[in-house]
N, C-alpha and C positions, 0 to 999 in steps of 0.2 A: 504493500500500500504506500509505503514511503516513496518507492521509486515511481509509482503512478502519479503521486502528488508532485514530485520533482519534475517529471516529464511534462505535466500540464503547465507547471510554472515556467519551464523553459519555453514552451510553445507560446504562452502568453507574452513573455518578454520579447521573443524574436518577432512576433507579429507587431508588437508595439513599436519596436525599432524600425521594422520595415515601413510601417505607416509614417513614422517620424521622418524618415529619410526620403521617401518617395512621393508623398502626397503634398502637393503645393497648397492644398486646402487647409492643411494644418495651421493653426494660429501662430505657431513658432515661425513659420515662413513670413508671416506678415510683419514680424519684428525685423527679421533679416534672413536672407536665404542661407547665410552661414551660421545662424544661431543654433540650429540643432547640433552641429558639429562642435561648436564652442561649448555648449551645455554638457554634452557627453564628455568632452575633454576635461571640463571642470570636475565632473562627477568622478572621472578616473583618478583625479588627484587625491580624493578622499580615501584614506587607507588605514590599515593596521600594521603594526611593526613586525618585521621579520628580517633576519640577517641576510645580507647579500652573499650569494655564493660566488666566491672568487674564481677567476680563471686560473687553473693550475697547469694546463697543458699549452705550451707555446705552439703557434701555428706551424713553425718549422719542424716540430717533433712528430707531426702526424705521419703515420706510415701510409704511403700511397699504394693503391691497388695496381700492381704490376706483376707480370709473371715471376719477377724476382723482387721481393719486398724490400723497400728502402724508405728512408724518411725523406720528406720534402726538402730538408736542408741539404742532404747529400746528393740527391739526384742531379745529374748533369743535363738538365733540361728545364725549360720554362713550363712549370706545372702550376695551375691554379686550383685551390681547394675552396669550395663554397660549403660552409658549415650550416648547421641548423639555425644558428643565430643570424646568419646572413639572409636566409630564406624568410625569417620572421620580420624583416624590414619591409616586406611587401604586403599587398592586400591579399596574397594567397591565391591569386587567380592565374597569373602567368609569370614566366621567368624573365621577361624583358628587362626590367630595371635591375635585376640581380646580375644578369650576364653583361649588361652594359657597364657595370661597375668593375668588371674584370679587364685589366689592360690587354689590348690586342683582340678583344671580342666585341663584335658589333651585331646586335640583333635588331632587325627592322620588323615592326609589327604593323602590317597592313590591317589586320583584324585578328581576333582570337584564333582563327583558323588559317591565317595567311601570314606566314613568317619566313624570314630569311636570316640565317646565322652565318656570319663570315668570321674567319679567324685569320688575322694578318692579311686581310684583303682577298683571301682565297675564296672563290665562290661568289664574289660581289656582283658579277655580271649575270648570274643565274636569273632567268626571267621570273620564275615562281618557285617558292620553296627553298629548301636547303640541300645542297649537294657538295661533294668534295670534303665533307666532314663526316667521320664515323661516330655513331652514338650507340651506347649499350645501356641496358637496364639490368642490373645484377648479372652481368656477363652475357646477356642475350642481346643480339643486335637489334636495334631499332631502325637501322639503315637497311634498305632493300638491297637486293643483289646487284642492282644497277646504280646504286649510290644515292638514292633519295632518302632524306632523313627527316623524321618528325618526332619531336620530343614533347610537344605541347599536350599530347593525350595523357601523359602521366600526371596524375593529380599531385599537387605540391604537398598535400597532407601525407602522401605515401613516400616522400623522399626525405632521407636523413642528411645526405651530403652529395656533392657533385665534384668530380675531379676532371680537369680539362688539361690535356696535353696539347700545347700549342705548336703548330707546324709539324712537319714529318719527322718527329722526334721519337717515334716508337716503331720498331720493326714488327711488332707482334699483333698489329691490328689491320694489316692489309691496306687496301685502297682508301686513302684518306689524306690527301695532300695538305689540307688545312689543319688537321689535327683530330683529336679524339675527345669525345664527351662521354663520361661514365657517370650514370646515375645509380644511387644505392638506396635500397629501401630502409624503412625505419629500423633502428636498432632496438631490440628488446633485451632488457637487463635480466640476468639470471635471478630467479626467485622474486620477480616483481611483475605484476600484470596490471592492466588498466582497461577501461572503456572510456570513450570520449565522444561527445557530440559537439559539433561546431556549426554555427550559422553566420554568414556574412551577407549583408544587404548593402546596396549602394545606388548610385546614380544610374540612369538609363536602364532601370529594371533589373539591376544586378541582384541575383539571389544565388548563393552557394551554400549548400548544406552537405555535411559529411558526418559519417558515423564510423568510428574506428575502434579497434580493440587489439590488445596484445596479451600474450600469455607466455610466461617464461619460467623454466625450471633449469636445473643444472644440465640437463641433457636435451631439452626441447625448447624451441621458440616458435611462436606462431603470431603472425600479424595479418589483419584484414582491414580494408578500408573501402567504404562505399561513398561516392560523392555524386552530387547532382549540381551542375553549374548552368545557370540560365542568364541571358542578358538580351534586352531589346536592341541594344547597340545605339551608339551615337548617331549613326548614319541610317538612311533608308535602306531597306532590304539587307539588314545586317544582324537579324536575330540569331541567337546562338543557343543550342541546347545540347549538353553533353552529360551522359551518365557513364560512370566508370566504377569498376570493382577490381580491387587488387587483393590477392591472397598469397602470402609466402611464409615459409617456415624452414626449420632446420632440425634434424634429429640425429643425435649421436648414437651410433650403433656399437661403438667400442671406444677404448681410450685413444685410438689412432684414426678412426674413420667416422664419417658423417654423411648423411644424405641431406639435400636441400631441394626445395621446389618453389616455383613461382608461377602465378597465373595472373593475367590482366585482361579484362574485357572492357571495351569501350563502344558505346553507341553514340553517334554524333549526327546532328542535323544542323548545318550552319549555312545561312543565306549569305550571298556574296554581293557586296556593293561594288567591288572592283575599283579600279583607278579612275580618276577624273582629270579633266584638263586644268590648266593653270587658271583660266577664268573662273571655273566653278570652284576651284580650291580657294581662291581669294574671296569670292562672293557667296557661295553656297556650299561650304565644305560638308554639310550634312547630307547632301544629295548623293544618290547612287548613279553609276553610269547608266545612261538611258536604256541601252539594250539589255543590261542585266536587270534593271528594274522592271522593264516590260515583260521579260521572260520569267521574272521572279526566280532567278537562278540561285541554286544552292548546291552544296555537296552533302551527302549523307553516307554513312558506312557503319558496319559492324566489324570490329577488329578484335582478334583474340591473339594473345601471346602466351605461350606455355614453355616451361623449362624445367628440367630435372638435372640435378648435379650430384656428383659424388667426389669426395676428396679423402685421401688416405696418406698418412705418414708411414711409408713402407718400412723405413729404418731411420737411423740417425742421419743418414746421408741422402736417402731417396724419398721423394714425395710425388704424389700423383693427383691430378685434378681433371675432371671432365664434366662437360655440360652437353646435353642434347636439348634441342629447342625446336619450336615450330611457330610459325606466324600465319595467320589467316585474315584476309580482308575482303569483304563483300561491299562494293561501293556503287553509288548511283549519283550522277552529277548532271542535271539539266543546265545547259549553257546556251547562250543566244545563238551560237552557230551550229550546235548539235547536242545530242544527249549521249553521255558516256555511261555505259554499264560495264563494270569490270570486276574481276576477281583476282586475288593474289594468294598463292599458297606456297609456303616455303618450309624446308626441313633442313636442320643444320647440326653440326657437331663442332665443339671446341674443346681440345684436350691439351694438357701440358704435363711434362715430366721434368722434375727438377732434381739436380744432383749437386750436393755441397761437399767440398773436400779442400785439399791443399795441393798446389802445384809448385814444387821447389820451395816449400815453406810459405807460399803466398796463398792465403785463403781466397777461394773463389766459389761462385755458384753459377751453374749453367741451367738453362731452361730451353727445352726443345718442344715445339708444339705445332698444332695444325688447327686451322679453322676452315670448315667447308660448308657451303650453303648451296642447295639446289632449290630453285624457285621457278614456279610456273605462273605466268601472267596471261590472262585471256581478257579480251575486251570486244565490245560491240558498239557501233555508232549508229544512232537513229536520228532521223530528221526531227527538228523541233518546230512544231507548227504553231507557236505562240502568236505569230503575227496574223494568222488566219482567224483567230478568235481572241480579240483584244480583251485585256483585263482578266484573263483566265489563267495566266501564268503559263508555264511550260506544258506542252502537249506532245506526247510521244507519237512520232510518225513512223514511217517505214524504215527498216534497217537498211543501211547502205554499205556497211563495212564490218568485218569481224576478223580478228587476228589472234593467234596464239604464240606466245613467246616463252622460250625456256632459257633461263639464265643460270649459269653455274660459275662459282668461283672457289678457288682453293688457295689458301695462304699457309705456307710452311715457314716456320721461323725458328731462329736460334738466337738466344741472348746469353751473354756471359759477363758477369761482373767480378772484378778483382779488387781486393783490398791490398794495394801494392805496399802501402805503409799505413800507419795508424791515421794519417791525415790525407792520404792520396787514394782516391777511388776511381777506378777505370770501368767504363761501360762499353761493351761492344755488342753488335748484333747484325744479323742479315736475314732477309726474308725473300722468299720466292713466291710470286703470285701468278696464277693463270686465271683468266676470265674468258668465258665462252658464251655466245648468244646463238640462239636459233630462232627463226621467224617463219611462221606458217600462216598463209592466207586461208582462212576457213569460211569465207563468205559463200553462201549457198549457190549464188548465181555463177560462181566460177566453174568452168568445165574441167579445168586442170588445176589441182591444188599443188602449189609450189612451196617447197621448204628450203630455206637457205641457212647456212651455218657460218659463223664467223668467230675467230678467236684473236685476241690481242697478243698471243704468244706468251713467253715467259718474261716476267719483269722482276729484276733484282733490286732490292732496297737495302743497302748497307748503312751502318751507323757506327760512329765512334764518339764517345764523350768522356770527359775527365773532370773530376771535381777535387779541389784541394782546400783543406781547412787551414786558412792562413792564421787564424786565431780562434779562440774558443767561440763556437757557434757562429763563425763567419767564414763562408765558403765562396771561392770563385770557381767558375766552371766554363768549359768551352766544349762545343760539339760540332760535328760535321755529319750530315745525313742526306739521304736521297729518298724522295717520296714520289707518289704518282696518283693519278685519278683517271679512271677509264670513262669514256663517253657513255651516256645513257643510251638505251635502245632507240629512244625517240631522236636523239642527236645523230645516231648513225644512219637514219633513214633519209633517202633522197625524196624529192617531191613525187617520184613515181612509186614510192613505197618499197624500194629496194635498199639493201644494206650497203652503205658506202665503205668499201673495203680499204679505202685509202686513209681513213682516219687512224690516228695514233693516240695513245694515252698521253695526257699532260705529264711532264716530268718536272720535278723541282729539286734543286740542290740548295740545301739550307746550311748556313754558317751562323753560329751563335756564340756570344760571350756574355756572361752574366755574373751577378753577385747576389748572394743571399746572406743576410746578417741579422743577428740579434744584438741589441744594445740595452743598456740600462737595466741589467738583471732580467733580461728577456721580456721587458715591458714594451720595447720598441722593436718591430720587425720590419726590415726593408728588403726590397727585391727590385733589382734593376737588370734588364736584359737588352742587349744590342743584337739585332738579327739582320740577315740578308738572305732572302730566298729568291733564286733566279729560276723562272719558269720557262720551259721550252715546250714546243708543240702546243702553244696556247690555243685552247678550244673556244671558238666563237659561235654563238647561236645567232645565225642570220635569219631575220624574220622574212618569210615569203608570203604570209597571209596572216589574218588576225589570229588564227588558231594554229599556225604552222611555223616551225623553225627548222632550219637546216644547220647541222654542225660542220664546221671547217676548222682545220688547224691553220691559224693565221699569223703565228709569229712567237714573240717572247715578251715577258713582262718582268719587271724588277720590283721586289717587295723589300724595302729596307726601312728600318725604324728603330725606335727605342721605347721600351715599356718600363714603367716604374710604379711602385706601390709601397705604401707603408701603413701599418696599424700601430697605434700608440695607446697603451693603457695608461692614460694620463693620471687618473685617480682610481685607486683600488683600495677602499677602506670597507669597514663593516657597514657603513652607512650608504655609500654610493660608489658606483663604477662609472667612469667617463672615458670613452674611447673614440677619439677622432681618427679618421682614416682618409686616405687619398690614393687615387690611382690615375695614371695618365698614359696616353699613347700618342706618339708623334711620328707620323709616317712620311715616307717619300715613295709612293707607289706610282710606277710609270710603265707605259708600254715601251719596251726597248726596240722591238722590231715588229711592227704590226701593220700589215697591208691587207685590206679587205677589198677585193676587186680592184677598182681603180683609185681607191682612197687609201692614203698613207697616214696612219695615226701615230707613227713612231714619235716618241718623246712626249706624248700627251699624258695627262694624269689618268690613272686607272679609274674606270667608271664604277660608280655605285658604292664608294666607301669614303668617309671623311679623312682628311689629312691629319686631323687632331681630334682627340676625344679625352675628356677628363671628368672625374667624379670625385666630389669631396663631401664628407658627411661626418656626423657624430652620433654615437649611441650613448644613451644615459640609462642607468638602472639604479633605483634606490632601494633601501632596506624596507621601505613601506610598501613595496610591490609595484611601484610606478615605473614604467619604461617609456622612453621617447627616442625617436630617431628623426633626423632631418638630413636631407641630402640634396645636392645640386649636381645635375648632369649637364655637361656642355658637349654638343655635337657640332663639329665644324661643317663648312659648306661641302656638298657632295657633287662631284661631276655626274651629270645625268645622261650624257651621251659620250660616245667615243671621241668625238671631235673636240670635246672640252669647251663647247660654245655655250653650254647651259648648265647652271649650278643651282642646287637647292640652297635655301638660306640657312646659315648657322642658327642654332637655337639653344636655349637652356631650359631645363625643367627642374622645378623645386617640388619635392615630395616630403610630406611629414606624416608621422604616425605616432600615436600615443596608446599606451596600454596600462591596464591595472589588473593585477592578479592577487588572489588571496586563497590560502589553503585552510580548510576548516577541518578540525579534528584529525589532521595528518592524512586523510584519505580522500577528501573532496576538494578539488581545485577548480576555481572559476576564474575566467579571464574575460575582460572587456577590452576591446580595441576600437579605435577610430582613426581615420586618416584622410588626408587630402592628396590626391595626385594632381600634378600640374597646378600648383597653388597660384602661380602668377597668371594663369589662363593664357598661356602662350599659344599662338597659332603656329603650327609646325607640320612638316611632312614626316609622319611616323615611318613611312616606307616610300620608296620610289620604284617605278618600273623603268629599268635601264633601256635606253634607246627606243623609247616609245615612238610609234609611227601613227600618224593620222591617216585614216582611209576615207576616200571621197573628200568631202568638205569638212570633215570633223577634225578638230584640233587633237594633237597628240595627248594621250592621257598618261602623264607622268606620275601623278600624285595620289597617295593614300593619306588623307588627313588624319592627324592624331587627335585623341580625345581632348576636348576642353577641360577646364577645371571640373573634377568630379570627386565625390565623397563616398566613403564607405564606413560601415561600423560592423563589428562582430562580437559574438558572445559564444563562449565555449565552456563546457563543464566536463571535468574528468573525474572518474572514480578510480582510485588507486588501491589495488590489492597488494599486500606485501606478506612476506613470510610463507609463501606457498612452498610445499615440500614436493 
């Protein structure tokens, strides 16, 4: 009965908050549109006393997830670690503000379902979505076999931390010229379990609800999370609805072996406002592209991710780890130019064997492994007859095309790390990758079904890195590596639907020098990296129609820059913690040799990425349970076309968040949060469409407008079980 009463109380409070923040008829709005946020912020300041938990683990001491475990301090690469407290700075909806605070990372957010992540400028010219970057969730690829990556389907409430390897600095993850993003599920402590309910409401009909729970014993852990995210969207035709469920766990079967499993299900329906012209961006940023609005275009899909893992410490020297996984996606996307009905099914394996010993008295560890994925992709295209029946939205017509694609890649890798001296750490590695495509026309009207196969051959990726501890907790490092990215199947196709066998994978040679250091008794952490990545066989997506692109190798690009970051625990007492932080990226990205047809773009700035980006902020936490964060993000001007004749405007965003938490009787924890995104109400392009082209008399549609000032508030309650046997 107590739980029923508590549940009813939660529902009443969340409904009240929703009305408070979304109804302009509320009398609080008559005082001031900002008054509800200010009132809730004031309420969060009222508190009871409890001691602040001090940070005892320095960022540099975190062990990163690599085939060979090492600390962030010692690794000879630029690796960023996003922890739970970094994720808590956001509204909990999407990772954009978190990733943009990482030097070298730029995430453009056209909508909740339209995002592009670039690392050091790699992938900046991709028309839609993210490629040339690999992503994993608990060791299972989120990247398809042809290189497309989507991480926004994983609910933030299911994530405990994120690790990002920048550039081709890992030989163990295959095709990913830009780098690797690894997501990890919530950690469950031994002998402590919990259940949690969380609700967030906000501007433009935002409503996010999640229910999660964890169970932990000395031998078993189990975590589950269900979330439902809805939004009407700032723009027309931009409503969003996503339901997601995650379940993962681990079971020890002996002192040396354990099984793990993970499952994730996502159901999405997201309408698409698409990009708009500069005129509409300036005057009516809330409107959708006319053709997408008329067709009421959207994307919808059901997606399932499954994985089983086993790891075993075979002996003091030998260990083994393997994962088998599968992905399934059933999608339907009505677009103004056609309707796409497609399915993707994949099956994969990732295994490593590690050996630790000494070579001529030098301690070393070697890891040899394989990652293999087989994927089948089928799609059908139908006519969209929305113009024949106005105001009805998309109407499926006759089928006019259907294809079946088989994609296979294998990545074999070897990594060896040596402790040459107590202060000198050497990393070496090499990988061999093979990628194959086959394409079959399955359209019924064809009298002869043709199947074509293509392979990019064997691609070798070596790496060498060295890290030296010049003083206590202060390391300099240098590395040289080679990476690659293969074209997608769509990029390999000619206008006639045949595979262009002349295409080659993009190759990148990366040179890096950096410093990682702790100062002031590990209260100040600094990280500086200088890098130069030289890309050959630069892949260019040349637009031939509104819905069609052709890939060509058009030359070379140069990616040089400096990244820097610091975190400083300025105040750390029993009463308060105060942590300012700063990150910055300053780039010189250019086309070295770029000729597309009769146009020579050599020497121009690289399209789609700013030349500078920095983020500054401060976290505050008091003994009374009050937390606060304020941050400022600056994004420089972005070249919008290859000729460098058009740039987006530089902009800055201010975000603030306040929270208050209290624990009752040591087992019931409640938390209130409220925040404002884009506090200064800046008008900006949250994403751009590179090299947009106007068809007919229409202006080019370069711009995806960012949200104006918007508010949110949340309430969560957790019931903590302890002392389970």
